[in-house]
N, C-alpha and C positions, 0 to 999 in steps of 0.2 A: 706283772700280769694284769693288774687292775688298770694300769696306764694304757696297755695295749688294747684291752677290752673297751676302754672308754674311747680310744681313738677310732677303733673300728665302728663303734656305734655312731660316733659323730660323722664318720664318712658315709655310713648308710643313711643317716638322717639327711645329710646334705644331698646325696643322690636322690633320695625320695622327694625332697623339696624341689629339686631341679626337674624331676620327672613330672611332678604335679604342675610346675610352672609351665612346662612345655606342653602338657596334656590339656590344660584348661584354657579354653578360649571363650571370650564373651563377645557376642555379636549384638550390634545396636538394632533398633527397631527397623531401620531402613536397610539393613544388611542381610545377606544370605551367604551361607558357606557351601561351596561345592566340594564334597568330600570324595577323595579317591582312596581306595584300599588296594595297596600293592600295585598302584598304577591304573586300576580299573575304577570307573565311576561307581560310587556306592549310593550316595543320596545327597539331597539338598537340605541343609539344616539351618536352623535359626528362626527367629532371633533368640537371644538369651545365652544360657551356659551350654557350651559344647565341649565334650571331653573326647580327646583323640589319643590314640596309641602312638607315641613318638616312634619314628622310623618305619612304621607300618602304614599309618594313615596320614594323608596330607589334605589340607583344606585351602581353597582359593576363595577369598572374599569378593563379593560382587555387590555393588550399591544399586538399589532399586529406585533411587531418586531420579527425577527428570534432569537430563543434561542439556544445557544450552551450548551449542557449538557454533562458532563462527566459521563460515566458509570463506576462504580468502578470495580476493577479487580475481575474477576469471576473464581472460580475453575472449570475447565472443563476436562472431560475425553473423549478423542477423540474416534473415531470408532475403531482405532487400539490400544486402551487401553494405551494411553499416557496421563499422568496428566500434564496439563498446566494451566497457569493463563493468562487470556485474558481481556484486557480492551479496551474501545472504546469511541467515542464521537458521539453524534447525533445532528443534526440541524433540528429544527422544528419551526413552527409558527402557531398561531391561525388564522383560516380562517372564523370561525363561532363563534363569541363571545357568542351568546346565548347558543349554545350547550356546549361550554367549561365550562359554569357556571352551566347550568341546568342538563346536562347529567352525569357529574362526579363531585365528591366533591372537589378534588384538582387535576387539570389536570397536574400540574408539577410533583407531587409525583406519580400519576398514570402512567404517561409516563415513568418516571425513573424506576419504578418497572417492567413495561412491557418490557422495553429495556433490563434490566438485565436478565429476564427469557428467552427472545428471543435470546439473545447472547449465553447463556448457551445451549439452545436447538439446535441452528443452528451449533455452533462449535462442539457440541457433536456428530452430525451426519456426520462430515467430518473427514478424516484422517489427520495426522499431516502434511504430504507433501502437501496436498491440502490447509491447513491453511496457510502454508508458501509461497506456489507458486501461489495460486489463491485467493489472498486476495480481489481483486476487485469483484470476483464472490460472495464471502461471504458477502461483503458489500452490494451488490445489493439485495441479498436474505434477509438479515436482514431488509433492508430499505423497501422492498416490504411488508413483514409481518407486520412491525410496522405501515406502512401507512394504510394498510387495517383495522387493529384493532383500530387505533385511529381516523379513519374517522367518526364514530358515535359521537365522542367527539368534532368534529369541528377542528381537528388538522391535519396539513399537514406535514409529515416527508419527508424532501427533500434529506438529505444526511446522511449516516452512514459511519463512518470510524473506522476500527479496528486499534487502535494506537499501541499496543504492544502485543507480545506473549512471555511470560517468560517460558523457558524450565527448567526442572530439570538439575542439574549439570552432572549426569551420562549420560543424553541424549545429552547434549552439547559435552561431551567428545566423545561419540559414533559418533555424526555427524561430529566432527573434524577429527576423524579417517577415516570416510567414504569419506570426502572431500579430505584428503591426498591420500587415495588409488585411488580415481578417477583421481587426478592430476598425480600420478605415471603411471596409466594406459594410460592416454593421452600422457605422455612423451614417453612411450615405443612404442606406436602406431606411433608417429611421427618419432622416431628413426628407427623403422622397415621400414616405408615408405621411409625414406632417404636412408637406405641400399638397398632397392629394386630399387630405381631410380639410385643409383650409380652403382649397378650391371648391370642394363640395359644399362647404358651409356658405361661401360667398354666392355660389349658384343658387342655393336655397333662399338666401336673403334677397337676392335679386328677383327671384320669382315671387316672393311674398310682397316686395315693394311694388312690383309691377301690377299686382292685383289690387292694390289700395293706394290711390294717388295721394291721399292725406298723409299716409306714412312716408311717402317719398318727400313731401314738403317738409315734414318734421325732421327727416334726416338731412335735408338741405339746410335747414336752419341750424341744426346741431353742428354741421360742418362749418358754417359761417362763424359760429361761436368759437370753435376750436382754432380757426384761422386768426380771428381777432385776438385770441389769448397769446399768440406767439409774438406780438408787438412788431409786426412787419411795418416798414415805412409805407409800402404801397399795397393795397388790398384790392383785388379784382373780384367783383360780385357778379357771377353769371346769373342772368335772369332766366327763369324757366319759360319755356315756350308757351305754357298755358296762360301766363300773365300778359304777354304781349300779343297773343292771338286776336283778341277783340279789336285792338287798335289796328292791326294789320288788315282785318276784314273791313273796317270802316274806311281805311285809306284806299282799299281796293275798290269799294263801291263808289267813292267820290270820283275816282278816275273813270 
């Protein structure tokens, strides 16, 4: 009799321990538990120690941490009929655990699919130059659409970043030629502006020298010095008309 009593007690102790093991749940600080009582939503609990009645209550854990999800590359045809591959990353978190479990079957998969379709739709409405130059605008537009559509699921989309835009090879070559032509255009404009400034400076210098003959003579002597410094075998010295004018006048009077 004592042996049977001891065995029954041991069985009860084991069952009680198993009951406690299945009834006690511990949730971390970033976790919440959506509790169902006989299939009906009861409450959102956590963090800390949670005790459930096995077989009657069921709990689904939900993480409240921000999730970084990669959006696979999507084939997109832009508004100006250019085929590109675009990929992105989205950052979101669960703000209403009960909605994330009750309103949608798998909120991670649903958010991923919604992000892919939204990325194709938004990028398809933009031109290629807009995708390349106004990426921040595209990011905000995608983020706003995703945030509105995932709000009934208890999800907050905080950031969307377009990571890369892959262009066809022929488009890359065309853009390289365009960039080269643009650089040549800027170089010609800069050169033309330099020529204009130089001509204006020469014109100003000529006007100043014409007003002062002495300055003209000094410039003439400086030019002769520069010519002599080049070690030419033959040097031609042009004489100013002012120097030979008196001789010409005397010669004219004699005649």
